[in-house]
Structure formats: C-alpha cells, structure tokens
N, C-alpha and C positions, 0 to 999 in steps of 0.2 A: 140912903139906900140908894146902891147903883141900879140905875134901870136899862142899862144898856144890856146890849144882846151880846151873850157870851158865845162865842163861835169856836168849838174845839176842831182843830185841824189837825186831822190823822194822816201819817204818811210815813213812809219806812225811815227815811233820815232827818236828821234836823239840821243837816247842813246841805250845800250846793253840790249834789252829786249826778245831777243830770237834770234833763227838760221840767220833770214832774215835780222835781224838790223846788226848783227853780219858781216855777208858777206858785206852788203853795206857800212857799215862806216869802216870796215879794208881796203876795195877796196879802200873809199876815201884817207884814209892815204895813201896807197900805190901809187895811182894814184899821189897825191901832189910830192911824192918822186920821181916819174918818169917823173916829168916835165909837169904833165896836170895840169888844175886848176879846181879843183872839187868844187862843191856847193852843200853843204846839204841841200835840202829841206824837213821841217818834221814839221808834226800838233803840235807832243807831246813832251816836254821837261821830264826830264831837258837834257840836252846839255852834250854829252860824253866829258869830258876835254882835252882828247888828240887833238881832233879836232882844238880846240881852240891853243894848244902849238902847232900844227904843223902848223897854218896859214890856216888851213882850213876854207874857209867862210861858216858857217850856217845861213840860214834864216829858224827861229823856230817860228811858229805861237803862241807858248804858251799857246794851249789849252789841255782839258783834251782830252786822249782816249776815247772810248766808254764806254769802262766797268768801268773807273774810274770817269766818270762824275758825280758830285752830284745831276744833274738833269736829270732823264730818259728819259723826255720828251726833254730836249735839245741834248741829245746824240743822241736819235734818228734821231733827225732833222738834226744834223750833220752828220750823219752818212749816211743819204739818199743824202743831196747837203749842201757842207760846202763852203760858199760865200767867207768866207776870203782866202781859198784856193785859189779862182778864181783870187781874188782881188791881192793877194801877187805872184803868179806867173805872172800875167801880169806885176807887175811893176818890178818883177825881169829879165824877159825875155827882157822887153822894154831897158835895158841899156847893154844888153851883144851882142858882134856882132854875127847878124844871121849866119853868114858864117863861124862861128868858135864855134859854139855851139850846144851842144847833149843833149837831155833831155832822162837820163836813170832812168825809173821806176823799182822799186823794190817791194813797196807794197802800198796799197791805202786805205784798206777795215777797218782798224781799228781804225782810227779817219780821214783820208782827204777826202774820198769820191772820186768819180771822178769829182768832180767840178774845179781841175785843167785843165782838159783835153781841154776845151774850148780856155784858155789862151795858152796853146802850140800850138793848130791847127792855132790860129789868128795870132802868131809871124812866123809861116813858119818854125821851126826849125826842124831838123830830130828826131825822137824819137824810144826808144828803151824800150823793156820790157823783164824783166827776170822772168819764172816760177818759184817762189819758193812754189806757193799753185795753186788753179785752180779757184780762185775767178772772174775771168775774165769770164769764162763760166758757172760755178755751183754758184748758189745762195748761198749754205752753203760752197764753197770754197774746198770741198773734193769728190764730185761724192760719196757720201757716205750717207748713211742713218743710222745716230747716234741712232735714237730710235730702229730700228730693229736690228742694227747690220751688215749691209751687203753693200758691193757695191752699188752704184744707177746706174745703166743702162737706167733711165728714160730721153728723151729729154728736156735739162732744159727749163724750163717756158713754158711746154706742159700743156694740162689740169691736167694729171695725175701728173706732177710735182706739179702743185700749190695745189693739192688734198691731197698730202703725207705730213703727218706730220713726216720729216726727222729730225729737228733740236731738237737737245740736252736740248734746254730751252724751249719747248713748240712750238705749232702751231702759238700763236700769232707772235712768234718772225720769226717762217718760212716766215708769211707773209710780214713781216716788211724786210727781207733779200731780199725777190722777191722785193719787191717797190724800195730797195736800187740797184737791180741789173738792174731794169728797167731803172732807174734814169742813170747808169751807160753805158749800153750797146745804148739806144735810146736816151738819152738826150746829155749825153757827149759823147757817140759813141768811146769810147776808143777802142775797138778792131780794128778799121779801122785807129785809129791814129798813129799805129807805123807801120813804115816800116819792121822793123825787130825784131825778137825775139829769145831770150835765153833760150832755154831746158837745163836742166843741168842732163840729162839720156836719155840715148837712150829709155826708158820704157816711160819717160814722153812724149817724142815726139811723141810716138804712141798714148798715149792718148788724146794729144790734136790737132793733126793733121787734125781731122775731121771738127773743130771748126774755125780753122785760114781763115782769108780771103785768097782768090784763090794767092794774088801776095806777101804775106808774105815770107821772106827770115827769113830761120831758121837755128840758130847757136849752137851748141853743144859745151858749156862752161862748167866746171866743177865748182862747187865751190871751192875755194881754203880750203885747210887743213893744221892746224897747228898741223904738227907732227915730230918729233924727232926720227932719224934715231938711235936705239940702237941696231940695229943687229940683227941676228936671236935669238930667245928665247933660253935659255940654257937649260930649264926644259919644254918643252912646255906640256907635258902629265900630268903635275901636274895642281892643282886647281880646280876652280868650273865650272858648267855651268851657264853663266849670262846670265841676262838681262840689258841692261842700257838704260833708258829715262824715259820719263813721265808714270807712274802707271795709265793707263786708258785703257778703254775697246775695243777702236780702235787700240790699240798699242799690240792686241792679247796677254796680261799678261795672261788672266785665260786659253788659250789653252796651254801656255807653261807650266805652272801651274799643269794643267790635264796631259800633256805628262810626266813629269817630276814624277808624281806619277804613272803613267803606266809602265816608266821606270826603277822605285826604285831609281832615283837620286833626290838629294836636288836640288831646283832651286833657284838661289842667284838673287836678284832683287836690282839695284842699282838705286834710282829716287824715285820722289814722284809725287803724283798727286789723281785725285777722285776716283780711285779705290784701293786705298791702303788699308783701313780699310775691305772694302769687300773682299780682296783678302787674308787678314791676316785671317779674319774667316772663309774663305772656304779652306783655305790652311795653316793651322799652322805649316806644316812641313816646308814652304819656309823661307827661310833667308832673312828678309827684312832691307836693310842697309840703307835706306833712302835716301836723297838727297845728293850729295857728289859735291866739287869743281873738276873743269875742271883737275887739278893736279891729285886730288885723283881718278877720272873715269881712267886717262890714268893708273897709278899705278893696279887699279883693273884690268883694261884690261889685262897688262902685266904678271900680277900673274893668271889669269884665264886659264882655258882649251879650252873651247869653247863660243862663243857668240852666242844667240840664239835671232832672231830677227824676232819675230812673226807676225808683222804689217798685219793687215786686210783692209786697206786702201791703196791706190796708193803710198801715199808718193812723194817725188819730186825726191830727192837724199839724202838717210840717212844719215848724217855726222857720226853717231855712225859705220855704216858699215865699211866705209874708214879708220876712227879712229883704229878700231880693226883690219883691214888689216896692216895696218902700224905698229902693236906692234907685228905682227906675228900671230895673232889670227883666227884660223877656225871659220866659219860661217854657221850658219843653218839658212835660210831664207826663208821666206815665197814666193811662188812663183806669188803672185799677188801684190807685190810691187816693187816699183823702187830699191830697196836693191840688188834685184836678178842680177842687171847689171855688179855689182862687185865682183860676186862670178860664178866661174866656176864649175858646178854643178858636184859633185864628186872628185874634183880637190883640191880647195882651200876650199871646204866646200860642203854643200849639201842645194839643194832646197827641200822643204817640200810643199804638197798641202795644199792650204790655209785653215785656220780653220778646219784643220782636225789633232784632238790631236792623234790620232791613227799612221799616217803617222809622224807626229813629234816625238813620242815616238823611232818607230823604227829608225830615224836618231840619236837621243839620244843614241840606243842602239849601233849603229854602232859606233859612236865616245866614247864609252866607251874602244875602242881597241888602246890602248898607240902609235902603231906603225904608224898606222892611223894618229891619231892625230899629231904625229912628222912630219910625210910627208904632211898634209895639213897646218900646222901651216909655214913651209919652204915655200910653195906654194904659200900662202897668201902674208908673207913678202916680197916674189921675185917679186910676180907681182905688188905691190903696190910699190915698189921703181925701177921697171923698168921704171916706168912713173909718178912721184908723183906729185900731183894736189897741187904745192906749188901757194903761193902767187904771185913770181916773174913770173910763168908760166900763173897765171890768167891773172895777168895786161897784160902781153905779149900780149896774144890774145885779150884781151878787147882793148888794144889799137889801135891793128890791126884791129878790126872792129869800131871802133870810126873814125879811119883814113878813112876807105873806105867811112864809111856813109858819114863824112865831102865831101870826093872828088865827091861823087855820086851826091851831092847836087847842086856842083859848075857846073856839067853837065847837 
C-alpha cells in the first residue's frame, strides 16, 4: 500500500503560461522527487511534457481557457460554472485515500471556475489555497480599478463596487466577473473550503487578512526562485536604469518613464504588453528591448545599474524583484506593492511614493552616485543569499505543512 501523501495541485493550465503555473507545476515536479504523489488537476492543455516524463499524474480536462475559447458564450458560461470540473474532481478524489490526500489550489479564475469546490467538500479532504492574486475576494482579482488606474478600496460586491466600471474590458465584463464571484463565493463557498492559506509576502497578508475566515490558518511561504549564485557584481555602478516585466499601465511604466525624463536618465524596458506603443510614442527617448527570454533577462539584470519596480497595484510577490536581488541589483520599488517586502529602504534600494514621478525621480537622482550603487548592490546580494528562496526550501516548507494538515485530519 502506498502511504505517501497525495497532493492534488489545482490550477487552470497544465502548461507554463505564467508565474502562477510555473510555481504550481515546478513544485509538482519537485514534490515527486521529494517522495510525495502529486497529481496535477487542470482545465486547459497542453500538458507540460516534463510532468509526464517525471511520472506525475495529470488530470487535464482538455478545455479552452476563457480567453482562447472560440465561443464567447461558452467561455462565459464555463467561467461562471464549469460542471466538468465538478465531475472530474469527484472521480479523482473517489479513488484517492481520504486520510492521505491534500488538495492544494493555485488558480481557478481563467478556466476552472469554482465548480470543483463542492466535490472537494463532499470528499472531506483537507484543502489549502495559495494567494497568487486576489480573485477569491475581489471580482477582478487585483483590488485595482483598471479604468481609472488606482488601487480600489471599495467593499467587494457592495453597491458601490457593482456600480463601478473598473474592468479594462468594459462594464459588461465587470458584471460577468461579479456573477462569477457570486457563484464562487455563494454557491461553491470556496473561502470556507480551505482550512489553510499560503501568503507569499507579508504585504499580501495585510491585504487579505480582513477577508479570511476567522478560523483560517495562514502560512508565509515564499515562491521558489530559480537563481544562480554568481557572486557579488564586479562592476555594479555600470549599466542602465531598468524595468523588467509586462508593459502595462498598472505596472507603473509611465511613472518610470516620466521620472527618468525628469532625472535626465534613459529608462530601459525589457518586456512586452498592451502599453508598449503608447510608451514608445510618449517617451521616444526610452530604450524598448521587447520580450526577452528568461536567460536573457538574467543577463540584462546582471549588467544593469538599478531595477525600477514602479507597480501601482498590490502584486503578490513580484518574482522580478527577487531575481534582481539575487544578481546584486539595487531596487527602487513602489511603496504600495508587495515588492517592498524585499527591499530594505535606504539599504538595498529605495521605496518611493506610489504614482509620484517626482519622488521616483529623486530616487533615480540618488542612484547616480556610483559609491551608493555599489554599497546597495552588495547589500541586495548579501540579503538574498543569506536565506535564498530555493525550490528545495519551498518544498521543505510545503511538505511540513502538508504533513501537519494530514495529521490534523486524523485527530
């Protein structure tokens, strides 16, 4: 008899479509190596080949995600309630040992819907949720008004919330997201499904704590980072003022470009996104590198002078900030996002007042000082490698939590 813990890893995509999927699927591979029995449960294919090669079981529903669905109507219905997710989750859990099974949810809003939750509840197995975003409590997933470009402090699903057009696709999409949220919270009752929650930053914990069930157990476990220890930078004061990531308004790219203009430095952007052409038109002096591979990004960071992370929404745990620290890159970060958790203000970088290009420009001016850049570079590198969030440490902490949850069920 197999007495290993079975970990059902729930997410929308069975392939590496972004940061959330990367964390979930890479952890599945590492859990298999560590002696667990991970099972990936996902709505949309294709299936990441390494899962099959490693012997990780995958239950993929073979569906489109909401964006790629050729039928807008079918995608909208699936997003609110996906009955296939209910049926397949029920079948999966029926053949797993209840005393040796944990369900770990990473994502549901892009294909699965909350429809898998009743099957988990009926099976009576412990369930765990990792906050990669905020769809569990905010209809648009970000506590952010994408139309007016500011953090939203409205009570989710209040009259004011329903009346506010905060969705970047328009008000009909906002109403649809609200209906999906009603189905998830009131029909699937997902927030009450989980005994345990993982937050990936202290900042994130502050955001979600007011919405969590009173008896929820909250655990701080960092996402794993794939970083190579290259030693301290040999020429930290050379290179560019750099932005890495999606070129979109909520990432604060225009505030960086404006601050760079005020400070008389050239802003460099590595990435692609919907605001790219607008950025090019408004700030022709900016150097736009376009999309770069992960290996290229690591080298660009290693060669840069400073990373600027001007995001104007909350974020969860920006991997870019951690990757930059690992290379020994000082960071200027918005004080209104979770990236600030990784930057000791005035030591390994600076915080600046969110959406304030004058304050950001002042920080850019400070980091024209070669000696200060060198000091902060060494501090960033040393603080990261003193306790690096490696996959091994991530799995060690996850494994301890899974074991605790299983033991709790037995009592």
